[in-house]
Legacy VTK file of the C-alpha trace (Angstrom):
# vtk DataFile Version 3.0
C-alpha trace
ASCII
DATASET POLYDATA
POINTS 70 float
271.260 153.774 77.991
272.691 157.169 78.853
276.166 156.175 77.677
274.807 155.030 74.342
272.794 158.217 73.991
275.751 160.421 74.803
277.883 158.603 72.247
275.544 157.944 69.323
273.618 161.229 69.143
276.574 163.650 68.933
278.581 161.260 66.779
275.887 160.885 64.157
274.968 164.573 64.394
278.581 165.300 63.457
278.373 162.751 60.625
275.244 164.548 59.404
277.134 167.834 59.582
279.952 166.382 57.502
277.467 164.763 55.135
275.906 168.161 54.417
279.311 169.162 53.075
278.890 172.860 53.778
281.558 173.386 56.417
281.359 175.752 59.347
281.640 178.889 57.196
278.201 178.518 55.606
275.757 177.274 58.203
272.520 177.008 56.205
269.397 174.863 56.158
271.178 171.888 54.565
273.623 171.797 57.449
270.843 172.043 60.027
268.835 169.270 58.358
271.948 167.065 58.197
272.654 167.586 61.896
269.019 166.923 62.865
268.811 163.764 60.757
272.076 162.534 62.240
270.858 163.218 65.784
267.548 161.418 65.178
269.353 158.469 63.628
271.755 158.396 66.574
268.856 158.359 69.033
267.172 155.526 67.121
270.359 153.453 67.029
271.001 154.005 70.734
267.428 152.939 71.495
267.691 149.833 69.295
271.034 148.730 70.746
269.818 149.314 74.305
266.719 147.178 73.756
268.866 144.483 72.154
271.234 144.416 75.133
268.332 144.214 77.596
266.728 141.412 75.605
269.985 139.431 75.540
270.428 139.974 79.273
266.872 138.822 79.973
267.243 135.792 77.714
270.496 134.834 79.440
268.936 135.053 82.885
266.042 132.843 81.748
268.507 130.178 80.658
269.921 129.987 84.173
266.524 129.279 85.753
265.430 125.641 85.950
262.541 124.890 83.649
259.413 123.043 84.714
259.754 120.423 81.987
261.603 117.823 84.071
LINES 1 71
70 0 1 2 3 4 5 6 7 8 9 10 11 12 13 14 15 16 17 18 19 20 21 22 23 24 25 26 27 28 29 30 31 32 33 34 35 36 37 38 39 40 41 42 43 44 45 46 47 48 49 50 51 52 53 54 55 56 57 58 59 60 61 62 63 64 65 66 67 68 69
């Protein structure tokens, strides 16, 4: 999960910075809100993708176990 966190949070924080459209010369509240929203969205996406990967891994390991139906 740490790799996903280190990739998604700064990446989407930067996207939020660009989305604010202010540039580095005028660092105002719009820029800060854009960066914070991007970071929160990045954290949420990293969390969602991590849970999805764990669920797929768990489902795959259950398929390898013999079932009690036979």
